Structures are given as structure tokens and as C-alpha cells.
C-alpha positions in Angstrom: -10.2 -44.7 29.7 -9.8 -41.2 31.4 -6.5 -40.6 29.5 -8.1 -41.6 26.2 -11.1 -39.4 26.9 -8.7 -36.5 27.8 -6.7 -37.0 24.6 -9.9 -37.1 22.5 -11.2 -33.9 24.1 -7.9 -32.1 23.6 -7.8 -33.1 19.9 -11.4 -31.9 19.4 -10.6 -28.6 21.0 -7.5 -28.2 18.8 -9.5 -28.9 15.7 -12.2 -26.4 16.6 -9.8 -23.6 17.6 -9.2 -21.0 14.9 -5.8 -20.6 13.4 -3.8 -17.6 14.6 -4.8 -14.5 12.7 -2.3 -13.2 10.2 -1.3 -9.6 10.9 -1.5 -6.8 8.3 1.3 -4.7 9.6 1.8 -2.3 6.7 0.2 -0.7 3.7 0.2 -3.7 1.4 0.2 -6.5 3.9 2.6 -8.9 5.6 5.1 -8.9 2.7 4.1 -5.5 1.2 2.9 -7.3 -2.0 -0.9 -7.2 -1.5 -1.1 -10.9 -0.4 -2.7 -12.6 2.6 -2.6 -16.3 3.5 -6.0 -16.1 5.3 -8.7 -18.6 4.2 -12.4 -18.8 4.5 -13.1 -15.2 3.3 -16.5 -14.5 1.9 -16.9 -13.6 -1.8 -20.2 -11.8 -1.2 -21.3 -9.1 1.2 -23.5 -6.1 1.5 -25.0 -3.7 4.1 -27.0 -6.6 5.6 -24.8 -9.5 4.5 -21.6 -10.7 6.1 -21.0 -7.4 7.8 -19.6 -8.4 11.2 -19.6 -4.7 12.3 -19.1 -1.2 11.1 -17.4 1.5 13.2 -18.1 5.2 12.8 -14.9 7.1 12.0 -14.0 10.6 13.3 -13.6 11.8 9.8 -12.5 11.0 6.2 -9.1 9.6 5.2 -7.5 7.3 2.7 -5.1 5.3 4.9 -5.3 1.5 4.7 -6.0 -0.2 8.0 -2.9 -1.5 9.7 -3.6 -4.5 11.9 -1.8 -6.4 14.7 -3.5 -8.8 16.9 -6.7 -7.2 18.2 -5.8 -3.7 17.2 -6.4 -1.7 14.0 -4.6 1.5 13.3 -5.8 4.2 10.8 -5.4 8.0 10.4 -8.3 10.4 9.9 -9.2 14.0 9.5 -11.3 15.2 12.5 -12.3 18.8 12.0 -9.1 20.8 11.9 -7.1 18.0 13.5 -5.3 15.0 11.9 -5.6 12.0 14.3 -4.3 8.5 14.7 -7.1 6.1 15.8 -6.8 2.6 17.3 -9.9 0.5 16.9 -10.3 -3.0 18.4 -11.2 -6.0 16.2 -14.5 -5.8 18.1 -15.2 -2.4 16.5 -14.7 -0.4 19.6 -12.4 2.6 19.7 -9.5 2.1 22.0 -7.7 5.4 21.7 -7.3 8.5 19.5 -4.4 10.9 19.4 -3.9 14.2 17.5 -0.7 14.2 15.4 -1.2 17.1 13.0 -3.6 19.7 11.8 -5.0 21.2 8.6 -6.6 19.5 5.6 -5.1 19.2 2.2 -7.9 18.1 -0.1 -6.4 16.0 -2.8 -8.2 16.8 -6.1 -11.2 17.9 -4.1 -12.8 14.5 -3.4 -10.2 11.8 -3.6 -8.1 12.1 -0.4 -6.8 14.4 2.2 -3.8 14.8 4.6 -4.7 11.5 6.3 -3.8 9.4 3.3 -0.5 7.7 4.3 -1.0 4.3 6.1 0.3 3.3 9.5 3.0 0.6 10.0 3.8 -1.5 13.1 6.3 -4.0 14.4 3.9 -5.3 17.0 5.2 -3.1 19.7 5.1 0.4 18.3 3.0 2.0 15.5 4.1 4.7 13.1 2.0 7.3 11.4 2.7 10.1 8.9 0.4 13.0 8.1 0.2 15.2 5.0 1.3 18.2 7.0 4.6 16.5 7.6 4.1 15.3 11.2 5.5 11.8 11.8 4.7 10.1 15.1 5.5 6.9 16.9 3.1 5.6 19.5 3.0 2.5 21.8 -0.1 0.2 21.6 -1.7 2.1 24.4 -1.5 5.4 22.5 1.4 6.9 24.4 3.7 9.2 22.4 7.2 7.7 22.0 8.5 10.4 19.6 7.4 12.9 16.9 9.1 14.6 14.0 8.0 17.7 12.0 9.3 16.8 8.6 8.5 20.3 7.1 10.4 22.0 10.0 13.3 19.6 9.7 13.6 19.1 5.9 11.9 22.0 4.3 8.4 23.2 3.5 6.4 20.9 1.2 5.6 22.3 -2.3 3.4 19.7 -4.0 0.2 20.2 -5.9 -2.0 17.5 -4.3 -0.3 17.1 -0.9 2.0 14.7 0.7 0.7 11.1 0.8 4.0 9.1 1.3 3.7 6.1 3.5 7.1 5.5 5.3 8.4 1.9 5.1 9.4 0.1 8.2 12.3 -2.4 8.0 14.2 -3.9 10.9 15.4 -1.1 13.2 14.8 1.8 10.7 11.9 3.8 9.2 12.5 5.1 5.7 10.7 8.3 4.6 10.8 9.7 1.0 10.1 13.4 0.6 9.6 14.1 -3.1 8.3 17.5 -4.2 9.3 20.6 -6.1 11.6 21.9 -3.4 13.1 18.6 -2.2 14.0 15.2 -3.6 15.2 13.3 -0.5 15.3 10.0 1.2 15.7 9.9 5.0 16.5 6.9 7.3 15.4 7.3 10.9 16.0 5.2 14.0 12.6 3.6 14.6 13.1 3.7 18.4 13.9 7.4 18.7 13.1 9.1 15.4 16.8 10.3 15.2 18.1 10.7 11.7 20.5 7.9 10.7 21.2 9.4 7.2 19.7 11.4 4.5 20.4 11.4 0.8 19.4 13.3 -2.3 17.5 11.3 -4.9 18.7 12.7 -8.2 16.6 13.2 -11.3 16.4 15.4 -14.4 12.6 15.3 -14.4 10.6 18.5 -15.2 7.2 19.9 -14.6 4.8 17.8 -12.6 7.2 14.9 -12.5 8.8 16.5 -9.3 5.5 16.0 -7.5 5.6 12.4 -6.4 2.7 10.5 -4.6 4.1 7.0 -4.6 5.5 5.3 -1.5 8.8 3.4 -0.9 9.3 -0.3 -0.5 12.0 -2.7 0.7 13.2 -5.3 -1.7 14.7 -8.5 -0.3 16.2 -11.3 -2.4 14.7 -14.8 -1.9 17.4 -15.9 0.6 16.9 -12.7 2.7 20.6 -11.9 2.4 20.3 -8.7 0.4 17.9 -5.8 0.7 17.5 -2.4 -1.0 15.1 0.6 -0.7 13.0 0.9 -3.9 11.6 4.3 -4.7 9.5 5.3 -7.7 8.8 8.8 -9.1 10.2 11.8 -11.0 10.7 9.8 -14.2 12.6 6.9 -12.6 12.4 3.9 -10.3 15.6 3.7 -8.2 17.1 1.3 -5.7 19.2 2.5 -2.8 21.7 1.1 -0.3 20.1 0.8 3.1 23.2 1.9 4.9 23.7 5.2 3.3 21.1 5.8 0.6 23.6 5.5 -2.3 21.9 4.6 -5.6 22.5 1.1 -6.8 20.3 1.1 -10.0 17.6 3.0 -11.8 14.9 2.1 -14.4 14.8 4.8 -17.1 12.5 5.8 -20.0 9.4 5.7 -17.9 8.6 9.1 -19.2 10.3 8.7 -22.6 12.6 11.6 -23.6 11.5 11.5 -27.2 7.9 12.4 -26.3 8.3 13.9 -22.8 5.1 14.6 -20.9 5.4 17.6 -18.6 2.2 16.5 -16.8 3.8 13.1 -15.8 3.5 12.3 -12.1 3.9 9.1 -10.2 0.9 8.0 -8.1 0.9 4.2 -8.5 3.7 2.5 -6.6 5.7 -0.5 -7.9 5.1 -4.1 -7.2 8.2 -5.4 -5.3 8.8 -9.1 -5.0 12.1 -11.1 -4.7 12.4 -12.0 -8.3 10.1 -9.5 -10.1 9.6 -5.7 -9.8 6.8 -4.2 -11.9 7.2 -0.5 -12.4 4.2 1.5 -13.5 4.2 5.0 -14.9 1.1 7.2 -15.5 -1.1 8.8 -18.2 -1.7 5.5 -20.0 2.1 5.1 -20.4 4.6 2.3 -20.1 4.9 -0.5 -17.5 8.3 -2.1 -17.1 9.1 -5.5 -15.4 12.6 -6.1 -14.3 14.6 -8.9 -12.6 16.0 -7.2 -9.5 18.6 -9.9 -9.1 20.2 -8.8 -12.4 19.6 -5.0 -12.0 22.6 -2.6 -12.0 23.4 0.8 -13.3 20.8 2.5 -15.6 18.3 0.1 -17.0 17.1 1.1 -20.5 15.1 -0.9 -23.0 17.1 -3.9 -24.0 19.0 -4.2 -20.7 19.3 -7.8 -19.5 17.5 -6.9 -16.3 14.4 -5.8 -18.2 12.0 -8.7 -18.7 9.3 -6.9 -20.6 7.8 -3.5 -21.3 4.2 -2.6 -22.1 4.0 0.6 -24.2 0.6 1.6 -22.8 -2.1 0.7 -20.3 -0.1 1.4 -17.1 -1.9 1.5 -13.8 -2.3 5.2 -12.9 -3.3 4.9 -9.2 -3.6 1.3 -8.0 -0.4 -0.7 -7.8 0.2 -4.0 -9.7 -0.4 -7.4 -8.1 1.4 -10.7 -8.8 -0.4 -14.1 -8.2 0.9 -17.5 -9.4 2.8 -16.1 -12.4 0.1 -13.6 -13.4 0.5 -9.8 -13.1 -2.7 -7.9 -12.6 -3.0 -4.3 -13.5 -6.0 -2.4 -12.3 -6.5 0.9 -14.0 -8.1 3.8 -12.3 -10.7 3.7 -15.0 -12.3 0.5 -13.7 -10.5 -2.1 -15.9 -8.5 -5.0 -14.7 -6.0 -6.6 -17.0 -3.9 -9.8 -16.6 -0.4 -10.5 -18.1 2.0 -13.4 -18.1 4.6 -12.5 -15.5 7.4 -14.1 -17.6 7.0 -12.2 -20.8 4.2 -9.6 -20.4 1.9 -11.4 -22.8 -1.7 -10.1 -22.4 -4.1 -12.7 -20.9 -7.3 -10.6 -20.6 -8.7 -7.1 -20.0 -12.1 -6.6 -18.5 -14.2 -3.7 -17.2 -15.5 -4.5 -13.7 -17.2 -1.2 -12.6 -18.2 2.2 -13.9 -16.3 3.9 -11.0 -12.9 5.4 -10.4 -10.5 3.0 -8.7 -8.1 4.4 -6.1 -7.5 1.3 -3.9 -4.9 -1.4 -4.6 -6.0 -4.9 -5.4 -5.6 -7.5 -2.7 -5.2 -11.3 -3.0 -6.4 -13.9 -0.5 -8.1 -17.2 -0.5 -7.9 -17.6 -4.3 -9.7 -14.3 -4.7 -8.7 -10.8 -5.9 -10.6 -8.1 -4.1 -11.1 -4.8 -5.9 -12.6 -1.5 -4.7 -14.5 1.2 -6.6 -14.6 4.6 -5.1 -18.4 4.7 -4.8 -18.5 1.4 -3.0 -18.8 -1.2 -5.8 -16.4 -4.1 -4.9 -15.8 -6.8 -7.5 -14.3 -10.1 -6.5 -12.3 -11.9 -9.3 -11.0 -15.4 -9.2 -7.3 -15.5 -9.6 -6.2 -17.2 -12.8 -5.2 -16.8 -16.4 -8.9 -16.3 -17.5 -11.3 -13.8 -16.2 -14.0 -15.0 -13.8 -16.1 -12.6 -11.8 -17.2 -14.3 -8.6 -19.3 -11.4 -7.2 -20.0 -7.7 -7.4 -20.7 -6.3 -4.0 -21.8 -2.8 -2.8 -21.3 -0.9 0.5 -22.8 2.6 1.1 -19.6 4.6 1.6 -16.8 6.3 -0.3 -13.5 4.3 -0.6 -10.0 5.5 -1.5 -8.0 3.1 0.7 -7.0 -0.5 0.0 -8.5 -3.5 1.8 -6.7 -5.2 4.7 -7.1 -8.9 5.6 -6.7 -10.4 9.1 -8.4 -12.9 11.4 -10.7 -14.2 8.8 -12.0 -10.8 7.9 -11.6 -8.2 5.1 -11.5 -4.7 6.4 -12.6 -1.8 4.2 -11.9 1.7 5.3 -14.5 4.1 4.0 -14.7 7.9 4.5 -17.5 7.4 7.0 -17.0 3.9 8.5 -14.5 1.1 9.0 -16.2 -2.1 7.7 -15.4 -5.6 9.0 -16.5 -8.2 6.5 -16.6 -11.9 7.4 -18.8 -14.8 8.2 -20.3 -14.2 11.6 
């Protein structure tokens, strides 16, 4: 009887114990595609509803929370300093370290030099500031190494500041520096910050095209046997060999030569998945979907690797999202549109707020979470038809994307970090 009672008790404890929290180790989540496998997330919240806690931040920033275990990492502007902050999942600050200085206001009210997001491998955390300082810290806030990218690779000359989030993959950190004086990809040893290689990223772009605000991604095939660095901007989306930076393929005619736009500049980053890459442009221009497994050389319209091309309606700031065969494009002008991932056929287009949208859409628990700059947060049911589940509001300013971990949705505002969940 005692053994039976013990077994029953153990089973009851196991059933009651929460599943291990999924980490959000980089800008767009566990697979850098805006997806989380977390369940039980609320669809509704407000200042007095489903707010587990809010933590006052040292200053504004647009970096998305990076989460591992019980630690959340963000960057922020604090007076004249640019700082890396570690906050516990209980809302208490664990440590704060200065990494850079000076503020680059991006278009006045939309961002600053604390816009790039942190990345972590569970042991070390990496942060990049708009003044060019790149730092590696352990989880207790000790400095492992730092690099001044402007001193090493040349002064930044870019209209709205450097906002590139480096991408972490295996034993390397990849940084793309794309502005009017430099078009460069750099691979660093993640343990030491030492340069492994650097490569020029060639383009014939003109005017504002040289100012790039998008961030790099790693593409892996489904088997995990092949990987490339994907970078978007300056009129092209290119793929590069991870061992030396050599170009493997490029998507062209994003800024069509026949009607060239001198004010073209890449802000939205591509969606990168094993079998589909969706490349945005800007200024209500084209969106191109390709099969990365077929990609090689220069990919022009009609190339076998090009699956479909939308002539207008590109996302200008938020990045595309793919869920169950549907590509979602959230425009900065508050509209979300859905397309068939196989052929680009339009499924719907709906206006969800009256606000500017700077954050990327995030999918979890059957829901797509959207964020308006002035705090309106629609929740849309994933599917081929539009269904608005809720429209929520928080009193803050939001430029960063949501992060999901431990049964909570984290929204980083300019004033507070908000933890949303069922208490």
C-alpha cells in the first residue's frame, strides 16, 4: 500500500509540475523565426489584467528581450550611457553594465543606440550598441571581452544609426556592418571576440540603399547538414559561406533597375526557414519568396528558386512570419495581410490599429501577437481567414518585438518591461 501511495503521489506531482520553460535566446526566438512552442498564453491583458509584474527600466531602447532560464537581457540608454541590463523573471534587476555611450535618436522618436537585441548560448550573453561597442558577458555580469567596431572597422556613416543585431551560431558571432563607408560581414570567435574572417559584401546600390538597418540570420536546411549566413540590404538579399564569407547566391531586383528608388533602404529583415525565405524590400515595394534549397547564383524573376513575387505591399519595418503554410506581412501602417506560402495568393488584408508598427509579429499558442507603437496590441488567430481575438492596451511606447518564455509574454516598452501571463 505504501508503494502504491508513493507512486500515486509522484504521478500527481509530475502532473502538477509546469513544463520546462522554452528559452528565447535571440531576437526572433528559439529558431529565429518568430515562433514559440509555449502554451497557455493569455489573449487579453491590460494595466490591471494579467500583468504578472512590470519592471522600471533605466531608460529607453528598442531591443527585444533575450531570455534564458530565469534571466532576461536587454539593452537601454541611461543618460549618456548605453547599458546591458539583466532582469530576473521575478522582475528584479540582477545587474547592469555600461557598454557604450552617446545616444543616436533614430528618426526622433522611434529608437536609439540601444536597438540591437542581445543573444545568448546559455553561458554567455552578447550585446551590440549603436556606437559600435560589442560586448560579451557571463551570466553574473562579468566582462569576458569587448570590441569597438568603429575603431576596428571604420567610423559608421549611416543616417539613422547602427541597429544591427549580430547572429550567434555554434562557436561564432556574425556581425554585418552596412553603411555608406563600409559594406562588410565579420565573423568573430564567440569565446574571445577575435576576428575569424571578414569579407566585403558587394553591391551596386546607390543613395540611401547603402544605409542598412536589417539584421543577419543563419539558414539551415531541414537535415541540419548545410548552413549559410543570410543578409539583406543595399538592393539585394545575399547568402554567404560560413567559413569565409564568400557569396553563394543573391536575390536581385528588390529595387528594380527600371524604376530605381534612390530613397530605398532596408529596415525589415527577411523571414528565414529551412524551405522558404521571404525577402521584403521597402517603400511599398516588392516581396520575394524563394526556395533556399534551389538557390544559386543571381536570382532574378523567373528563376526556378523564386516561388512568388508580390509587386507591392512589402513590410517596411516588421519582418514576415510563417505559420502553417500562411505568410503574414505586417506593414508599418497598421495592416496585417496573409498570403498562401506556396504561391503568394492573397488570403486577407485587415487594418488592426491606427498606430505605427515597429515590432515583429510573434506566434505562439495558436495566436499571433502584434504590437502598435503607442501600446495597442492586437491578438489575431492564426489561419487562412482573419479573426481578431482581442485588442489590448498598455500605457507605454513600444518599438521592440515580444518575447515568449515560461508561460509569459514579455513586452519591452520605453519605460517598463512588462511580464504578461495568468498569475
